[in-house]
C-alpha positions in Angstrom: -13.5 48.1 55.1 -11.0 50.3 53.1 -9.3 51.3 56.4 -8.8 47.6 57.3 -7.4 46.8 53.9 -5.1 49.8 54.0 -3.8 48.9 57.5 -3.3 45.3 56.3 -1.3 46.5 53.3 0.8 48.9 55.5 1.4 46.1 58.0 2.4 43.7 55.2 4.8 46.4 53.9 6.3 46.8 57.3 7.0 43.0 57.5 8.6 43.1 54.1 10.8 46.1 55.1 11.9 44.5 58.3 12.8 41.2 56.6 12.2 37.7 57.8 14.0 36.1 60.7 13.7 32.8 62.5 12.5 29.4 61.2 10.6 30.8 58.2 13.7 32.7 56.9 15.9 29.6 57.5 13.4 27.4 55.6 13.5 29.8 52.7 17.3 29.9 52.7 17.5 26.1 53.0 15.4 25.7 49.7 17.6 28.2 47.8 19.8 25.5 46.3 17.0 23.2 45.1 16.4 22.6 41.4 13.1 24.3 40.5 11.6 22.9 37.3 11.7 25.3 34.4 8.4 26.3 32.9 9.3 24.7 29.6 9.8 21.4 31.4 6.1 21.3 32.4 4.1 21.5 29.2 0.5 22.7 29.6 -2.6 23.3 27.4 -5.7 25.2 28.6 -9.1 25.7 27.2 -12.9 25.9 27.7 -14.9 22.7 27.8 -16.8 22.0 24.5 -19.8 20.8 26.4 -20.0 23.4 29.2 -19.1 27.1 28.6 -18.7 27.6 32.4 -15.9 25.0 32.7 -12.2 25.5 32.0 -9.4 23.1 32.2 -5.6 22.7 32.1 -3.8 19.6 31.0 -0.2 19.3 32.2 2.7 16.9 32.0 5.6 16.7 34.4 8.9 16.2 32.5 11.1 17.3 35.4 13.1 15.2 37.9 10.9 16.3 40.8 7.3 16.6 41.8 5.3 19.7 40.8 1.8 21.0 41.6 -0.4 22.9 39.2 -3.9 24.4 39.0 -6.2 26.1 36.6 -7.4 29.7 37.1 -10.5 31.0 35.4 -11.8 34.6 34.9 -15.6 34.5 35.1 -17.9 37.1 33.6 -20.0 38.9 36.2 -18.8 36.6 38.9 -15.7 36.0 41.1 -12.8 34.3 39.4 -12.2 30.7 40.4 -9.2 28.3 40.7 -9.1 24.6 40.9 -7.5 22.6 43.7 -3.7 22.1 43.4 -2.9 18.9 41.5 0.3 17.1 42.3 2.3 15.4 39.6 5.2 13.1 40.1 7.9 12.9 37.4 6.6 11.5 34.2 2.9 11.9 35.2 0.2 14.0 33.5 -3.2 15.1 34.7 -6.0 17.6 34.2 -7.3 20.3 36.6 -10.8 21.6 36.1 -12.7 24.5 37.6 -16.1 26.1 36.7 -17.7 29.5 37.0 -20.9 29.8 39.0 -24.2 29.0 37.1 -25.2 32.6 37.2 -22.0 33.8 35.6 -22.0 34.9 31.9 -19.2 32.4 31.3 -15.5 32.4 30.9 -14.0 35.6 29.7 -12.1 35.5 26.4 -8.6 34.4 27.2 -9.7 33.8 30.7 -8.2 30.3 31.3 -4.6 30.1 32.6 -2.5 27.7 34.6 0.2 28.0 37.1 2.7 25.6 38.6 5.4 25.3 41.2 7.9 22.7 42.4 6.9 20.8 45.5 
């Protein structure tokens, strides 16, 4: 298993060293001039559910001129970390993303709820 992961990491490094060419690189270059919403334009609050210590949430508003997607990430005790599905917000919309640790988990670690977003 370690050998496979090492080879994968080496292979990924080789791709990064060589650089991207073709349609993928062109698509990345085409998006270089787009306005990406600043983090401060997408207010967010995160927390642990008051009724279920295994459930975490992120509430987010989109105050930008374009659509964004966000999700909540949770660090679970004695279990794999979990993330919610991506939630799409159009300008002016707000929503909540929710994810839960497995029932056999010891719960959400202190400070273990975070959110991430990106422009669509």
